[in-house]
NUBA-317297 format. One record per residue (C-alpha): residue in three letters; x, y, z. Coordinates in pm, whole numbers, plus 50000, padded with zeros to 5 digits. Example, Ala and Ser with C-alpha at 12.3 -4.5 7.8 and 13.67 -1.06 7.14 Angstrom:
! NUBA-317297
ALA512304955050780 SER513674989450714 
! end
This chain:
! NUBA-317297
UNK500035000050003 UNK501005035849951 UNK500095061250214 UNK500005097550124 UNK500135123450403 UNK497675151350373 UNK496445179850591 UNK492755169450564 UNK490755170550883 UNK487905145250939 UNK484375159650903 UNK483755161851279 UNK486825184451294 UNK488295167551600 UNK491095146651442 UNK493055138851132 UNK495685155850917 UNK499345148050911 UNK502065168451085 UNK503045197650847 UNK506505182650800 UNK504775150650656 UNK502165167250427 UNK502795158150062 UNK505155128950146 UNK504305092250102 UNK505265059450261 UNK505215024750119 UNK503765001150373 UNK504844965250364 UNK504044953050710 UNK500784965050889 UNK498964951851192 UNK495464960651320 UNK496694955451670 UNK493094955951808 UNK494024984752038 UNK492705009551777 UNK489185017051676 UNK487435029151363 UNK486985016351012 UNK490215031050882 UNK492495023651174 UNK495665002251183 UNK499155002651321 UNK502275011551116 UNK505224992851260 UNK508125017851282 UNK511265008851470 UNK511705030451783 UNK508215045751750 UNK506645028852050 UNK505204993852114 UNK501635003552172 UNK499534979752388 UNK501704949152308 UNK504764953752521 UNK505794916952567 UNK507394909752236 UNK510674926852260 UNK511604916052618 UNK510734880552529 UNK513144881152235 UNK515964900552407 UNK516694887252759 UNK517854912053013 UNK515924941652877 UNK512654956552990 UNK509864968252780 UNK510785004952837 UNK514364998452695 UNK512824995452346 UNK510715026952340 UNK512135050252610 UNK509135041752836 UNK506815057552586 UNK504545029652444 UNK502725053852217 UNK505325075552052 UNK508675060152128 UNK511975076052172 UNK512135114352139 UNK515765115352010 UNK518335092751844 UNK520545093352152 
! end
């Protein structure tokens, strides 16, 4: 799938629209996951390294012994790390 980032706001005016830095850009999505922690007819997760684990926080610690969930997303499950440091 190809996602195109726009500045369109949903008809109820309460949500939607990409960040201004993303408007006009596109992303080719190869791996998607509904996740079941989102709602709405057009909702899904895009799996981006370092962008937060969402509701499912057991996968990374199970694969990498000695690390906690927060080690993988800076203790920010919905947004991930704030810097590359």
